C-alpha positions, 0 to 999 in steps of 0.5 A: 413026173410034173413040170416041177420035177423037170425043173429040179432035174435040170438044175441038178444036172452036172452040166448046169453046175459045170456051167456055173463053175466055168462062169465063176472061173471067168469072173475070177480071171477077169478080177485078176486081169482087168484093172477096170473091174477092180476099180468098179469093185472098189466103187461098189464097196464104197457105194454099199458101205455108204448105202448101209450107213445111210439106211436106204430103203429096200427099193433103193437097195434094189435099184443100187444092186441092179445098176451095180450088176449092170456096170459089172456085166458091161465091164465083163462083156467089154473084157470078153470082146477085147480078148476075142478081138485080140485073138481074131486080129492080133495086129492092129486094124482100125476096125478092131480098134473101133470094136474095142472102143464101142465096147468100152463106150458101153461101159462108160455109158453104164458107169455114168448112169450108175453115178446118176442113180447113185447120186439120186439115191444117196445124195438126198439121204446124205443131205438128210443125215447131215442136216438131221 
């Protein structure tokens, strides 16, 4: 058996697909319960529609998709941290509050970076479309 067969077997194992199902379940749970994730999803739809209308380049699409994924991942990790803190420390504790604040700050940093990237990519294309 060669290494290609080993890789194919690992991907075909029930535990891999079980993990994928659990990940999708987590994404669905977050989408149902996390308001900020729904806000990011709405912003994503707007950005994707704008990028399609502006006919951006494949490289620009890659950058947009990458930054969108980064923001969504940051939001998911933030949500997981918040839930874990609530589980471990149900009553208020200043350190628990700081942990949640720091995790939320990571999302804000990613979202601010996404806005800058979006403006750098979509701004010039929008100006060109309007002027052209």
